[in-house]
N, C-alpha and C positions, 0 to 999 in steps of 0.2 A: 731893300734889295732882297730878292727872292731867288734862291738857287734853282736852276732848271737843268735837267739832263737833255742834251741834244746830241744824238748819234754817239753816245757814250762819253761825252765831255760835259762836265757840270759848269755852267756859266751863271753869273749873277745878273739878274735883270731888275730894272726899275719898273714897278707897276704903273707909275704915273706917266713918265716920259718915254718908256720903252727903250731906254738906253741899256746897253749891255756892257758889263765889266768882265774882261777876260784876264785870268791870271796868266803869268808869263808862260808863253808857248802854246796857249789854248787856241789862238787864232790859226796858227799853223797846223795844229792837230785837227781842227775842224776841216781845214782845206785838204789835208792829207786823207782824211776819212771820207769826206763827202764831195770833194772837188769844189770848183768855184761856185757851182749851183747851190751848194750848201749855205753859202753866205746869204743868198736871196731867200732861201727857204726859212732860215732862222729869222731874217728880217721880217718876213711876212707872218711868222708865228707869233712874234712879240709885237703887240700894238699898244699905243698909248691909251689911257683912259679918255673917254669922250670929253670930260671936263678939263683936260690938261691943256694949258696954253703955254707955249714956249716963252720963257722969259728972255730978255735981251741977253745976247751972248756974253757970258762971263769971261773975262780975260784969263783968269786963272781958276781952273777946276781943281777941287780937292779929290784925292784918291779915295774911293769907297772902301778900300782895304786897309790902308795905313794912314790916311788923312794927310799925306804929303802933298805938296803942290805939284800938279801934273804939268807936262810940257806938251804943247801942240807940235805936231810934225806932219809932214806930207807922206801919206801911204805910198810905199814903193818909190819914194823920192821924187817921182815926176807926175804922179796922178793928181787929179783935182780934189781928192779926198783928204781931209785933215782929221787926224785922230789925236787923242790925248794919251800920253804915256807917262807912267810913274817911274821916275828914276830910282826911287827907293826900293820898290818891290817888283818892278818890271811889268806891272799890269797895264792893260790898255782899255780905255773907255771908248766905246763906239756909240754914237748917237743914232737915234731911230732913222732908218733910211740909208745910212752910210754903208752897211753891209751890201746892199743892192748896188750901190755906186761902186764899191770895191769889185764886185763880181763883173759889172759892166766894163770896168777899166781892164780887168784881167782878160776878159773875152775879147775886148778891142785890141789888146796887145797881141793876142794869138792871131787875130786876123791880119795884123801888119807884118807878120813873119812870112818870108817867102817860101820856106820849106815847111811841110807839115811836121809837127812835133810828135815824137814817140812818147808813150806814157812814161818811159824811163827818163827821158830828157826833161819832160814836164815836171816830174817829181824831183829831179836833180835841180832844176831851176828854182822850184819852190823851196827846197832845202837851202840853196845858196842865198835866196832872198831872206829866209829866216835867220841865217847866220849873219848876213849883212846888217839886219835890223838889230840883232842882239849885240853885235860888235859896236854899232853906233851908240846903243844905249850904254854899253860899258865904257866907251870913250867919253861919253857925256858925263857919266858918274865920276870917272877919274879926273876930268877937268874941273868939276865942281869941288871935289875933295882938295885938289891942288890949290884952287882959288881960296878955299876956306883956310887951309894951312898957311897960305902966304899972308893972310890978314891976321892970323893969330900966332905970333911968335911964341915959341915954348922956351921957357928958361928954367 
């Protein structure tokens, strides 16, 4: 993994597969600083090496930051894009090409709205989305801790 600066946010990139690891909050920071188009720009900036061949999809990905098992989830709950999230450190793994799909999904969502969105409302929606994702991750962590404690009685 190689750290790269993109519009003032340092992200970790894989030189082989062009995957990108975002620390907690960095996806939303990039969207806030560069808009939806920043996702596609970053995706186009990071390209896999010519000799890279994608291996069969691994059911469980390990977090590049803390080596915990990551969990797959659907971006924005209803998009066709699946990302990997680390419940331990809050990081997100985005495979090559998924940032462009995220941008296309967000742009498609804007087109389905009947009224034009103001920049303030668009920013508020992005903030609420970020809060919802964060709350979902916290609830997941709490659920895992509760399950762990229920299997290990303390005496």
